[in-house]
PyMOL CGO cylinders between C-alpha atoms (Angstrom):
from pymol import cmd
from pymol.cgo import CYLINDER

trace = [
    CYLINDER, -0.07, -0.13, 0.08, 1.25, 3.31, -1.10, 0.3, 1, 1, 1, 1, 1, 1,
    CYLINDER, 1.25, 3.31, -1.10, 2.61, 5.85, 1.63, 0.3, 1, 1, 1, 1, 1, 1,
    CYLINDER, 2.61, 5.85, 1.63, -0.24, 8.06, 3.51, 0.3, 1, 1, 1, 1, 1, 1,
    CYLINDER, -0.24, 8.06, 3.51, 0.33, 11.14, 1.29, 0.3, 1, 1, 1, 1, 1, 1,
    CYLINDER, 0.33, 11.14, 1.29, 1.06, 9.01, -2.20, 0.3, 1, 1, 1, 1, 1, 1,
    CYLINDER, 1.06, 9.01, -2.20, -2.44, 7.20, -1.07, 0.3, 1, 1, 1, 1, 1, 1,
    CYLINDER, -2.44, 7.20, -1.07, -4.70, 10.62, -0.70, 0.3, 1, 1, 1, 1, 1, 1,
    CYLINDER, -4.70, 10.62, -0.70, -3.30, 12.16, -4.15, 0.3, 1, 1, 1, 1, 1, 1,
    CYLINDER, -3.30, 12.16, -4.15, -4.01, 8.78, -5.57, 0.3, 1, 1, 1, 1, 1, 1,
    CYLINDER, -4.01, 8.78, -5.57, -7.88, 8.81, -4.18, 0.3, 1, 1, 1, 1, 1, 1,
    CYLINDER, -7.88, 8.81, -4.18, -8.13, 12.54, -4.88, 0.3, 1, 1, 1, 1, 1, 1,
    CYLINDER, -8.13, 12.54, -4.88, -6.84, 12.52, -8.69, 0.3, 1, 1, 1, 1, 1, 1,
    CYLINDER, -6.84, 12.52, -8.69, -9.24, 9.27, -9.21, 0.3, 1, 1, 1, 1, 1, 1,
    CYLINDER, -9.24, 9.27, -9.21, -11.97, 10.71, -7.82, 0.3, 1, 1, 1, 1, 1, 1,
    CYLINDER, -11.97, 10.71, -7.82, -11.59, 14.24, -9.42, 0.3, 1, 1, 1, 1, 1, 1,
    CYLINDER, -11.59, 14.24, -9.42, -11.57, 12.56, -12.49, 0.3, 1, 1, 1, 1, 1, 1,
    CYLINDER, -11.57, 12.56, -12.49, -14.20, 10.00, -11.89, 0.3, 1, 1, 1, 1, 1, 1,
    CYLINDER, -14.20, 10.00, -11.89, -16.67, 13.05, -11.55, 0.3, 1, 1, 1, 1, 1, 1,
    CYLINDER, -16.67, 13.05, -11.55, -15.23, 15.29, -14.14, 0.3, 1, 1, 1, 1, 1, 1,
    CYLINDER, -15.23, 15.29, -14.14, -16.09, 12.47, -16.68, 0.3, 1, 1, 1, 1, 1, 1,
    CYLINDER, -16.09, 12.47, -16.68, -19.21, 11.99, -15.20, 0.3, 1, 1, 1, 1, 1, 1,
    CYLINDER, -19.21, 11.99, -15.20, -19.30, 8.27, -14.07, 0.3, 1, 1, 1, 1, 1, 1,
    CYLINDER, -19.30, 8.27, -14.07, -22.14, 8.17, -11.56, 0.3, 1, 1, 1, 1, 1, 1,
    CYLINDER, -22.14, 8.17, -11.56, -25.84, 9.78, -11.76, 0.3, 1, 1, 1, 1, 1, 1,
    CYLINDER, -25.84, 9.78, -11.76, -26.32, 13.21, -10.51, 0.3, 1, 1, 1, 1, 1, 1,
    CYLINDER, -26.32, 13.21, -10.51, -27.49, 12.91, -6.96, 0.3, 1, 1, 1, 1, 1, 1,
    CYLINDER, -27.49, 12.91, -6.96, -25.48, 8.81, -6.43, 0.3, 1, 1, 1, 1, 1, 1,
    CYLINDER, -25.48, 8.81, -6.43, -23.46, 8.15, -3.94, 0.3, 1, 1, 1, 1, 1, 1,
    CYLINDER, -23.46, 8.15, -3.94, -20.07, 7.71, -4.69, 0.3, 1, 1, 1, 1, 1, 1,
    CYLINDER, -20.07, 7.71, -4.69, -19.08, 3.73, -3.36, 0.3, 1, 1, 1, 1, 1, 1,
    CYLINDER, -19.08, 3.73, -3.36, -16.74, 4.68, -0.89, 0.3, 1, 1, 1, 1, 1, 1,
    CYLINDER, -16.74, 4.68, -0.89, -15.44, 1.09, -0.41, 0.3, 1, 1, 1, 1, 1, 1,
    CYLINDER, -15.44, 1.09, -0.41, -15.96, -0.21, -4.04, 0.3, 1, 1, 1, 1, 1, 1,
    CYLINDER, -15.96, -0.21, -4.04, -13.12, 2.90, -4.78, 0.3, 1, 1, 1, 1, 1, 1,
    CYLINDER, -13.12, 2.90, -4.78, -11.26, 1.65, -2.40, 0.3, 1, 1, 1, 1, 1, 1,
    CYLINDER, -11.26, 1.65, -2.40, -10.93, -1.80, -3.63, 0.3, 1, 1, 1, 1, 1, 1,
    CYLINDER, -10.93, -1.80, -3.63, -10.53, -0.78, -7.42, 0.3, 1, 1, 1, 1, 1, 1,
    CYLINDER, -10.53, -0.78, -7.42, -7.70, 1.47, -6.09, 0.3, 1, 1, 1, 1, 1, 1,
    CYLINDER, -7.70, 1.47, -6.09, -6.03, -0.53, -3.89, 0.3, 1, 1, 1, 1, 1, 1,
    CYLINDER, -6.03, -0.53, -3.89, -6.14, 1.49, -0.96, 0.3, 1, 1, 1, 1, 1, 1,
    CYLINDER, -6.14, 1.49, -0.96, -8.18, 1.53, 2.51, 0.3, 1, 1, 1, 1, 1, 1,
    CYLINDER, -8.18, 1.53, 2.51, -10.92, 4.02, 2.98, 0.3, 1, 1, 1, 1, 1, 1,
    CYLINDER, -10.92, 4.02, 2.98, -9.23, 6.25, 4.73, 0.3, 1, 1, 1, 1, 1, 1,
    CYLINDER, -9.23, 6.25, 4.73, -7.80, 8.59, 2.49, 0.3, 1, 1, 1, 1, 1, 1,
    CYLINDER, -7.80, 8.59, 2.49, -10.61, 7.83, -0.15, 0.3, 1, 1, 1, 1, 1, 1,
    CYLINDER, -10.61, 7.83, -0.15, -12.75, 9.29, 2.80, 0.3, 1, 1, 1, 1, 1, 1,
    CYLINDER, -12.75, 9.29, 2.80, -10.16, 11.99, 3.09, 0.3, 1, 1, 1, 1, 1, 1,
    CYLINDER, -10.16, 11.99, 3.09, -10.42, 12.85, -1.18, 0.3, 1, 1, 1, 1, 1, 1,
    CYLINDER, -10.42, 12.85, -1.18, -14.31, 13.03, -0.22, 0.3, 1, 1, 1, 1, 1, 1,
    CYLINDER, -14.31, 13.03, -0.22, -13.78, 15.44, 2.09, 0.3, 1, 1, 1, 1, 1, 1,
    CYLINDER, -13.78, 15.44, 2.09, -11.49, 17.75, 0.74, 0.3, 1, 1, 1, 1, 1, 1,
    CYLINDER, -11.49, 17.75, 0.74, -13.55, 17.59, -2.77, 0.3, 1, 1, 1, 1, 1, 1,
    CYLINDER, -13.55, 17.59, -2.77, -16.35, 18.84, -0.74, 0.3, 1, 1, 1, 1, 1, 1,
    CYLINDER, -16.35, 18.84, -0.74, -15.25, 21.95, 0.24, 0.3, 1, 1, 1, 1, 1, 1,
    CYLINDER, -15.25, 21.95, 0.24, -14.50, 22.44, -3.60, 0.3, 1, 1, 1, 1, 1, 1,
    CYLINDER, -14.50, 22.44, -3.60, -18.35, 21.81, -3.85, 0.3, 1, 1, 1, 1, 1, 1,
    CYLINDER, -18.35, 21.81, -3.85, -17.45, 19.03, -6.13, 0.3, 1, 1, 1, 1, 1, 1,
    CYLINDER, -17.45, 19.03, -6.13, -19.21, 16.82, -4.12, 0.3, 1, 1, 1, 1, 1, 1,
    CYLINDER, -19.21, 16.82, -4.12, -22.17, 17.00, -1.48, 0.3, 1, 1, 1, 1, 1, 1,
    CYLINDER, -22.17, 17.00, -1.48, -21.85, 15.41, 2.50, 0.3, 1, 1, 1, 1, 1, 1,
    CYLINDER, -21.85, 15.41, 2.50, -25.17, 13.61, 3.09, 0.3, 1, 1, 1, 1, 1, 1,
    CYLINDER, -25.17, 13.61, 3.09, -24.51, 12.63, 6.81, 0.3, 1, 1, 1, 1, 1, 1,
    CYLINDER, -24.51, 12.63, 6.81, -21.40, 10.15, 6.42, 0.3, 1, 1, 1, 1, 1, 1,
    CYLINDER, -21.40, 10.15, 6.42, -22.81, 9.71, 2.70, 0.3, 1, 1, 1, 1, 1, 1,
    CYLINDER, -22.81, 9.71, 2.70, -21.00, 11.25, -0.09, 0.3, 1, 1, 1, 1, 1, 1,
    CYLINDER, -21.00, 11.25, -0.09, -22.95, 12.02, -3.37, 0.3, 1, 1, 1, 1, 1, 1,
    CYLINDER, -22.95, 12.02, -3.37, -22.37, 13.35, -6.62, 0.3, 1, 1, 1, 1, 1, 1,
    CYLINDER, -22.37, 13.35, -6.62, -24.13, 16.92, -6.62, 0.3, 1, 1, 1, 1, 1, 1,
    CYLINDER, -24.13, 16.92, -6.62, -27.63, 16.96, -8.50, 0.3, 1, 1, 1, 1, 1, 1,
    CYLINDER, -27.63, 16.96, -8.50, -27.64, 20.50, -9.99, 0.3, 1, 1, 1, 1, 1, 1,
    CYLINDER, -27.64, 20.50, -9.99, -31.10, 21.36, -11.23, 0.3, 1, 1, 1, 1, 1, 1,
    CYLINDER, -31.10, 21.36, -11.23, -31.30, 23.94, -14.13, 0.3, 1, 1, 1, 1, 1, 1,
    CYLINDER, -31.30, 23.94, -14.13, -31.43, 27.13, -12.77, 0.3, 1, 1, 1, 1, 1, 1,
    CYLINDER, -31.43, 27.13, -12.77, -28.06, 26.00, -10.82, 0.3, 1, 1, 1, 1, 1, 1,
    CYLINDER, -28.06, 26.00, -10.82, -26.28, 25.23, -13.79, 0.3, 1, 1, 1, 1, 1, 1,
    CYLINDER, -26.28, 25.23, -13.79, -27.14, 28.02, -15.45, 0.3, 1, 1, 1, 1, 1, 1,
    CYLINDER, -27.14, 28.02, -15.45, -26.14, 30.29, -12.58, 0.3, 1, 1, 1, 1, 1, 1,
    CYLINDER, -26.14, 30.29, -12.58, -22.36, 28.06, -12.96, 0.3, 1, 1, 1, 1, 1, 1,
    CYLINDER, -22.36, 28.06, -12.96, -22.37, 28.70, -16.44, 0.3, 1, 1, 1, 1, 1, 1,
    CYLINDER, -22.37, 28.70, -16.44, -22.62, 32.67, -15.62, 0.3, 1, 1, 1, 1, 1, 1,
    CYLINDER, -22.62, 32.67, -15.62, -20.00, 32.44, -13.20, 0.3, 1, 1, 1, 1, 1, 1,
    CYLINDER, -20.00, 32.44, -13.20, -17.32, 30.83, -15.77, 0.3, 1, 1, 1, 1, 1, 1,
    CYLINDER, -17.32, 30.83, -15.77, -18.54, 33.64, -17.91, 0.3, 1, 1, 1, 1, 1, 1,
    CYLINDER, -18.54, 33.64, -17.91, -17.39, 36.08, -15.55, 0.3, 1, 1, 1, 1, 1, 1,
    CYLINDER, -17.39, 36.08, -15.55, -13.89, 34.25, -14.73, 0.3, 1, 1, 1, 1, 1, 1,
    CYLINDER, -13.89, 34.25, -14.73, -13.44, 33.94, -18.21, 0.3, 1, 1, 1, 1, 1, 1,
    CYLINDER, -13.44, 33.94, -18.21, -13.93, 37.15, -19.37, 0.3, 1, 1, 1, 1, 1, 1,
    CYLINDER, -13.93, 37.15, -19.37, -12.10, 39.27, -16.08, 0.3, 1, 1, 1, 1, 1, 1,
    CYLINDER, -12.10, 39.27, -16.08, -8.84, 36.96, -16.91, 0.3, 1, 1, 1, 1, 1, 1,
    CYLINDER, -8.84, 36.96, -16.91, -9.05, 38.29, -20.24, 0.3, 1, 1, 1, 1, 1, 1,
    CYLINDER, -9.05, 38.29, -20.24, -9.51, 41.46, -19.26, 0.3, 1, 1, 1, 1, 1, 1,
    CYLINDER, -9.51, 41.46, -19.26, -6.14, 40.88, -17.29, 0.3, 1, 1, 1, 1, 1, 1,
    CYLINDER, -6.14, 40.88, -17.29, -4.45, 39.42, -20.39, 0.3, 1, 1, 1, 1, 1, 1,
    CYLINDER, -4.45, 39.42, -20.39, -5.37, 42.04, -22.51, 0.3, 1, 1, 1, 1, 1, 1,
    CYLINDER, -5.37, 42.04, -22.51, -3.21, 44.85, -20.70, 0.3, 1, 1, 1, 1, 1, 1,
    CYLINDER, -3.21, 44.85, -20.70, -0.79, 45.37, -18.28, 0.3, 1, 1, 1, 1, 1, 1,
    CYLINDER, -0.79, 45.37, -18.28, -1.28, 47.69, -15.44, 0.3, 1, 1, 1, 1, 1, 1,
    CYLINDER, -1.28, 47.69, -15.44, 0.08, 50.72, -17.15, 0.3, 1, 1, 1, 1, 1, 1,
    CYLINDER, 0.08, 50.72, -17.15, -2.44, 49.81, -19.95, 0.3, 1, 1, 1, 1, 1, 1,
    CYLINDER, -2.44, 49.81, -19.95, 0.10, 48.70, -22.33, 0.3, 1, 1, 1, 1, 1, 1,
    CYLINDER, 0.10, 48.70, -22.33, -2.28, 46.07, -24.48, 0.3, 1, 1, 1, 1, 1, 1,
    CYLINDER, -2.28, 46.07, -24.48, 0.18, 42.69, -24.11, 0.3, 1, 1, 1, 1, 1, 1,
    CYLINDER, 0.18, 42.69, -24.11, 1.03, 40.70, -26.70, 0.3, 1, 1, 1, 1, 1, 1,
    CYLINDER, 1.03, 40.70, -26.70, -1.67, 37.99, -28.85, 0.3, 1, 1, 1, 1, 1, 1,
    CYLINDER, -1.67, 37.99, -28.85, -2.83, 35.28, -26.51, 0.3, 1, 1, 1, 1, 1, 1,
    CYLINDER, -2.83, 35.28, -26.51, -0.80, 32.22, -26.42, 0.3, 1, 1, 1, 1, 1, 1,
    CYLINDER, -0.80, 32.22, -26.42, -2.92, 29.11, -27.36, 0.3, 1, 1, 1, 1, 1, 1,
    CYLINDER, -2.92, 29.11, -27.36, -0.50, 26.29, -25.74, 0.3, 1, 1, 1, 1, 1, 1,
    CYLINDER, -0.50, 26.29, -25.74, -3.75, 23.87, -24.13, 0.3, 1, 1, 1, 1, 1, 1,
    CYLINDER, -3.75, 23.87, -24.13, -4.88, 24.35, -27.41, 0.3, 1, 1, 1, 1, 1, 1,
    CYLINDER, -4.88, 24.35, -27.41, -2.38, 23.29, -29.84, 0.3, 1, 1, 1, 1, 1, 1,
    CYLINDER, -2.38, 23.29, -29.84, -1.56, 20.10, -27.84, 0.3, 1, 1, 1, 1, 1, 1,
    CYLINDER, -1.56, 20.10, -27.84, -5.57, 19.42, -28.06, 0.3, 1, 1, 1, 1, 1, 1,
    CYLINDER, -5.57, 19.42, -28.06, -6.09, 19.91, -31.73, 0.3, 1, 1, 1, 1, 1, 1,
    CYLINDER, -6.09, 19.91, -31.73, -2.26, 17.29, -31.97, 0.3, 1, 1, 1, 1, 1, 1,
    CYLINDER, -2.26, 17.29, -31.97, -3.81, 14.70, -30.49, 0.3, 1, 1, 1, 1, 1, 1,
    CYLINDER, -3.81, 14.70, -30.49, -7.50, 15.28, -32.55, 0.3, 1, 1, 1, 1, 1, 1,
    CYLINDER, -7.50, 15.28, -32.55, -9.63, 16.26, -29.61, 0.3, 1, 1, 1, 1, 1, 1,
    CYLINDER, -9.63, 16.26, -29.61, -13.46, 17.03, -30.07, 0.3, 1, 1, 1, 1, 1, 1,
    CYLINDER, -13.46, 17.03, -30.07, -14.79, 20.58, -30.13, 0.3, 1, 1, 1, 1, 1, 1,
    CYLINDER, -14.79, 20.58, -30.13, -15.65, 19.98, -25.76, 0.3, 1, 1, 1, 1, 1, 1,
    CYLINDER, -15.65, 19.98, -25.76, -11.77, 19.45, -25.40, 0.3, 1, 1, 1, 1, 1, 1,
    CYLINDER, -11.77, 19.45, -25.40, -10.94, 22.23, -27.44, 0.3, 1, 1, 1, 1, 1, 1,
    CYLINDER, -10.94, 22.23, -27.44, -13.20, 24.58, -25.60, 0.3, 1, 1, 1, 1, 1, 1,
    CYLINDER, -13.20, 24.58, -25.60, -12.11, 23.49, -22.31, 0.3, 1, 1, 1, 1, 1, 1,
    CYLINDER, -12.11, 23.49, -22.31, -8.10, 23.95, -23.84, 0.3, 1, 1, 1, 1, 1, 1,
    CYLINDER, -8.10, 23.95, -23.84, -8.95, 27.29, -24.85, 0.3, 1, 1, 1, 1, 1, 1,
    CYLINDER, -8.95, 27.29, -24.85, -10.62, 28.44, -21.26, 0.3, 1, 1, 1, 1, 1, 1,
    CYLINDER, -10.62, 28.44, -21.26, -7.72, 26.86, -19.91, 0.3, 1, 1, 1, 1, 1, 1,
    CYLINDER, -7.72, 26.86, -19.91, -5.49, 29.05, -21.75, 0.3, 1, 1, 1, 1, 1, 1,
    CYLINDER, -5.49, 29.05, -21.75, -7.30, 32.55, -21.13, 0.3, 1, 1, 1, 1, 1, 1,
    CYLINDER, -7.30, 32.55, -21.13, -7.56, 31.56, -17.32, 0.3, 1, 1, 1, 1, 1, 1,
    CYLINDER, -7.56, 31.56, -17.32, -3.58, 31.41, -17.52, 0.3, 1, 1, 1, 1, 1, 1,
    CYLINDER, -3.58, 31.41, -17.52, -2.94, 33.51, -19.21, 0.3, 1, 1, 1, 1, 1, 1,
    CYLINDER, -2.94, 33.51, -19.21, -4.81, 36.03, -17.10, 0.3, 1, 1, 1, 1, 1, 1,
    CYLINDER, -4.81, 36.03, -17.10, -1.79, 35.93, -14.53, 0.3, 1, 1, 1, 1, 1, 1,
    CYLINDER, -1.79, 35.93, -14.53, -3.94, 36.08, -11.97, 0.3, 1, 1, 1, 1, 1, 1,
    CYLINDER, -3.94, 36.08, -11.97, -3.37, 33.02, -9.29, 0.3, 1, 1, 1, 1, 1, 1,
    CYLINDER, -3.37, 33.02, -9.29, -6.35, 33.56, -7.27, 0.3, 1, 1, 1, 1, 1, 1,
    CYLINDER, -6.35, 33.56, -7.27, -8.71, 33.96, -9.83, 0.3, 1, 1, 1, 1, 1, 1,
    CYLINDER, -8.71, 33.96, -9.83, -7.15, 30.66, -11.97, 0.3, 1, 1, 1, 1, 1, 1,
    CYLINDER, -7.15, 30.66, -11.97, -7.02, 29.16, -8.40, 0.3, 1, 1, 1, 1, 1, 1,
    CYLINDER, -7.02, 29.16, -8.40, -11.28, 30.10, -7.92, 0.3, 1, 1, 1, 1, 1, 1,
    CYLINDER, -11.28, 30.10, -7.92, -11.90, 28.64, -12.09, 0.3, 1, 1, 1, 1, 1, 1,
    CYLINDER, -11.90, 28.64, -12.09, -10.29, 25.03, -11.12, 0.3, 1, 1, 1, 1, 1, 1,
    CYLINDER, -10.29, 25.03, -11.12, -13.18, 23.95, -8.93, 0.3, 1, 1, 1, 1, 1, 1,
    CYLINDER, -13.18, 23.95, -8.93, -15.80, 25.44, -11.35, 0.3, 1, 1, 1, 1, 1, 1,
    CYLINDER, -15.80, 25.44, -11.35, -14.32, 23.61, -14.62, 0.3, 1, 1, 1, 1, 1, 1,
    CYLINDER, -14.32, 23.61, -14.62, -14.40, 20.20, -13.16, 0.3, 1, 1, 1, 1, 1, 1,
    CYLINDER, -14.40, 20.20, -13.16, -18.00, 21.04, -11.73, 0.3, 1, 1, 1, 1, 1, 1,
    CYLINDER, -18.00, 21.04, -11.73, -18.95, 21.44, -15.13, 0.3, 1, 1, 1, 1, 1, 1,
    CYLINDER, -18.95, 21.44, -15.13, -17.15, 19.23, -17.03, 0.3, 1, 1, 1, 1, 1, 1,
    CYLINDER, -17.15, 19.23, -17.03, -19.68, 16.17, -16.46, 0.3, 1, 1, 1, 1, 1, 1,
    CYLINDER, -19.68, 16.17, -16.46, -21.88, 18.65, -18.65, 0.3, 1, 1, 1, 1, 1, 1,
    CYLINDER, -21.88, 18.65, -18.65, -19.99, 18.46, -21.60, 0.3, 1, 1, 1, 1, 1, 1,
    CYLINDER, -19.99, 18.46, -21.60, -20.66, 16.14, -23.53, 0.3, 1, 1, 1, 1, 1, 1,
    CYLINDER, -20.66, 16.14, -23.53, -24.49, 16.55, -22.58, 0.3, 1, 1, 1, 1, 1, 1,
    CYLINDER, -24.49, 16.55, -22.58, -24.39, 20.20, -24.26, 0.3, 1, 1, 1, 1, 1, 1,
    CYLINDER, -24.39, 20.20, -24.26, -23.46, 18.36, -27.82, 0.3, 1, 1, 1, 1, 1, 1,
    CYLINDER, -23.46, 18.36, -27.82, -26.70, 16.28, -27.67, 0.3, 1, 1, 1, 1, 1, 1,
    CYLINDER, -26.70, 16.28, -27.67, -29.10, 19.14, -26.38, 0.3, 1, 1, 1, 1, 1, 1,
    CYLINDER, -29.10, 19.14, -26.38, -27.43, 22.22, -28.94, 0.3, 1, 1, 1, 1, 1, 1,
    CYLINDER, -27.43, 22.22, -28.94, -26.58, 22.83, -32.72, 0.3, 1, 1, 1, 1, 1, 1,
    CYLINDER, -26.58, 22.83, -32.72, -23.42, 23.93, -33.83, 0.3, 1, 1, 1, 1, 1, 1,
    CYLINDER, -23.42, 23.93, -33.83, -20.85, 23.20, -31.10, 0.3, 1, 1, 1, 1, 1, 1,
    CYLINDER, -20.85, 23.20, -31.10, -17.93, 22.37, -33.12, 0.3, 1, 1, 1, 1, 1, 1,
    CYLINDER, -17.93, 22.37, -33.12, -18.56, 25.77, -35.29, 0.3, 1, 1, 1, 1, 1, 1,
    CYLINDER, -18.56, 25.77, -35.29, -18.81, 27.37, -31.67, 0.3, 1, 1, 1, 1, 1, 1,
    CYLINDER, -18.81, 27.37, -31.67, -15.61, 26.04, -31.07, 0.3, 1, 1, 1, 1, 1, 1,
    CYLINDER, -15.61, 26.04, -31.07, -13.92, 27.01, -34.14, 0.3, 1, 1, 1, 1, 1, 1,
    CYLINDER, -13.92, 27.01, -34.14, -15.39, 30.35, -33.36, 0.3, 1, 1, 1, 1, 1, 1,
    CYLINDER, -15.39, 30.35, -33.36, -13.70, 30.33, -30.14, 0.3, 1, 1, 1, 1, 1, 1,
    CYLINDER, -13.70, 30.33, -30.14, -10.75, 29.61, -31.57, 0.3, 1, 1, 1, 1, 1, 1,
    CYLINDER, -10.75, 29.61, -31.57, -10.14, 31.55, -34.45, 0.3, 1, 1, 1, 1, 1, 1,
    CYLINDER, -10.14, 31.55, -34.45, -11.33, 35.05, -31.92, 0.3, 1, 1, 1, 1, 1, 1,
    CYLINDER, -11.33, 35.05, -31.92, -8.27, 34.06, -30.28, 0.3, 1, 1, 1, 1, 1, 1,
    CYLINDER, -8.27, 34.06, -30.28, -6.44, 33.20, -32.67, 0.3, 1, 1, 1, 1, 1, 1,
    CYLINDER, -6.44, 33.20, -32.67, -6.59, 36.81, -35.17, 0.3, 1, 1, 1, 1, 1, 1,
    CYLINDER, -6.59, 36.81, -35.17, -6.45, 38.60, -32.02, 0.3, 1, 1, 1, 1, 1, 1,
    CYLINDER, -6.45, 38.60, -32.02, -9.05, 39.99, -31.84, 0.3, 1, 1, 1, 1, 1, 1,
    CYLINDER, -9.05, 39.99, -31.84, -10.41, 40.86, -28.32, 0.3, 1, 1, 1, 1, 1, 1,
    CYLINDER, -10.41, 40.86, -28.32, -14.11, 42.27, -29.01, 0.3, 1, 1, 1, 1, 1, 1,
    CYLINDER, -14.11, 42.27, -29.01, -15.03, 39.54, -31.55, 0.3, 1, 1, 1, 1, 1, 1,
    CYLINDER, -15.03, 39.54, -31.55, -13.91, 36.92, -28.69, 0.3, 1, 1, 1, 1, 1, 1,
    CYLINDER, -13.91, 36.92, -28.69, -15.81, 38.53, -25.58, 0.3, 1, 1, 1, 1, 1, 1,
    CYLINDER, -15.81, 38.53, -25.58, -18.92, 38.04, -27.76, 0.3, 1, 1, 1, 1, 1, 1,
    CYLINDER, -18.92, 38.04, -27.76, -18.35, 34.38, -29.07, 0.3, 1, 1, 1, 1, 1, 1,
    CYLINDER, -18.35, 34.38, -29.07, -17.94, 34.34, -25.16, 0.3, 1, 1, 1, 1, 1, 1,
    CYLINDER, -17.94, 34.34, -25.16, -21.05, 35.38, -24.37, 0.3, 1, 1, 1, 1, 1, 1,
    CYLINDER, -21.05, 35.38, -24.37, -22.77, 33.47, -27.32, 0.3, 1, 1, 1, 1, 1, 1,
    CYLINDER, -22.77, 33.47, -27.32, -21.16, 30.19, -26.01, 0.3, 1, 1, 1, 1, 1, 1,
    CYLINDER, -21.16, 30.19, -26.01, -22.27, 30.92, -22.55, 0.3, 1, 1, 1, 1, 1, 1,
    CYLINDER, -22.27, 30.92, -22.55, -25.85, 32.49, -22.84, 0.3, 1, 1, 1, 1, 1, 1,
    CYLINDER, -25.85, 32.49, -22.84, -27.00, 29.84, -25.33, 0.3, 1, 1, 1, 1, 1, 1,
    CYLINDER, -27.00, 29.84, -25.33, -25.81, 27.35, -22.86, 0.3, 1, 1, 1, 1, 1, 1,
    CYLINDER, -25.81, 27.35, -22.86, -27.89, 29.10, -19.65, 0.3, 1, 1, 1, 1, 1, 1,
    CYLINDER, -27.89, 29.10, -19.65, -30.80, 29.38, -22.00, 0.3, 1, 1, 1, 1, 1, 1,
    CYLINDER, -30.80, 29.38, -22.00, -30.95, 25.15, -22.36, 0.3, 1, 1, 1, 1, 1, 1,
    CYLINDER, -30.95, 25.15, -22.36, -29.55, 24.51, -18.64, 0.3, 1, 1, 1, 1, 1, 1,
    CYLINDER, -29.55, 24.51, -18.64, -32.88, 22.82, -17.61, 0.3, 1, 1, 1, 1, 1, 1,
    CYLINDER, -32.88, 22.82, -17.61, -32.71, 20.34, -20.61, 0.3, 1, 1, 1, 1, 1, 1,
    CYLINDER, -32.71, 20.34, -20.61, -29.03, 19.64, -19.49, 0.3, 1, 1, 1, 1, 1, 1,
    CYLINDER, -29.03, 19.64, -19.49, -29.99, 19.11, -16.42, 0.3, 1, 1, 1, 1, 1, 1,
    CYLINDER, -29.99, 19.11, -16.42, -32.67, 16.97, -17.29, 0.3, 1, 1, 1, 1, 1, 1,
    CYLINDER, -32.67, 16.97, -17.29, -30.54, 14.80, -19.34, 0.3, 1, 1, 1, 1, 1, 1,
    CYLINDER, -30.54, 14.80, -19.34, -27.58, 14.54, -16.89, 0.3, 1, 1, 1, 1, 1, 1,
    CYLINDER, -27.58, 14.54, -16.89, -30.14, 13.38, -14.47, 0.3, 1, 1, 1, 1, 1, 1,
    CYLINDER, -30.14, 13.38, -14.47, -30.69, 9.79, -16.49, 0.3, 1, 1, 1, 1, 1, 1,
    CYLINDER, -30.69, 9.79, -16.49, -28.88, 6.37, -15.95, 0.3, 1, 1, 1, 1, 1, 1,
    CYLINDER, -28.88, 6.37, -15.95, -26.31, 6.51, -18.62, 0.3, 1, 1, 1, 1, 1, 1,
    CYLINDER, -26.31, 6.51, -18.62, -23.82, 7.65, -15.89, 0.3, 1, 1, 1, 1, 1, 1,
    CYLINDER, -23.82, 7.65, -15.89, -24.06, 5.05, -13.15, 0.3, 1, 1, 1, 1, 1, 1,
    CYLINDER, -24.06, 5.05, -13.15, -21.31, 2.30, -12.89, 0.3, 1, 1, 1, 1, 1, 1,
    CYLINDER, -21.31, 2.30, -12.89, -19.36, 1.15, -9.79, 0.3, 1, 1, 1, 1, 1, 1,
    CYLINDER, -19.36, 1.15, -9.79, -16.95, 1.52, -11.66, 0.3, 1, 1, 1, 1, 1, 1,
    CYLINDER, -16.95, 1.52, -11.66, -13.28, 4.29, -11.78, 0.3, 1, 1, 1, 1, 1, 1,
]
cmd.load_cgo(trace, "trace")
């Protein structure tokens, strides 16, 4: 069995990946013993990892039981709106220095890596958002963004089912950044998020189905 700190890190990373992938149905209890068995760990580091994730609001705690959150439409819409706020703030920090001098064009390192492996539209957009947040040079803002991105990650695949032109939407975002057109990028970010806010109730209902219910990591 790995040392205590390594066991905690292993459990935390595995659970974060599990939650991002939407393995469990919203509202489902996370099977602590099963997860521990799958990872060949005791239940202690798994519980510690779940406690950490509960602090990040990635899981809910009901008594001794941890569950995957079940956001309703308004809650999901609010999460999309908050992501737009974070991205807009990061973009503003990236564009101008304190002295008002316009900064260099945004790097697209994560996007380039995603393109290299043939990632889909959802992965491309996530990579783009990560680049925008990193480019904001604001550690506090970036730390706030990370758990929010994890909370929204399970819904990305469902957006592709509910929404139209997801690929064109991703292409428009990337093209605006590559061209250095800040105003166009701001508009594209607003369009991207507003359509998801409008359809949040349908996305949440689709997530509430049986498709992710499993006990495997």
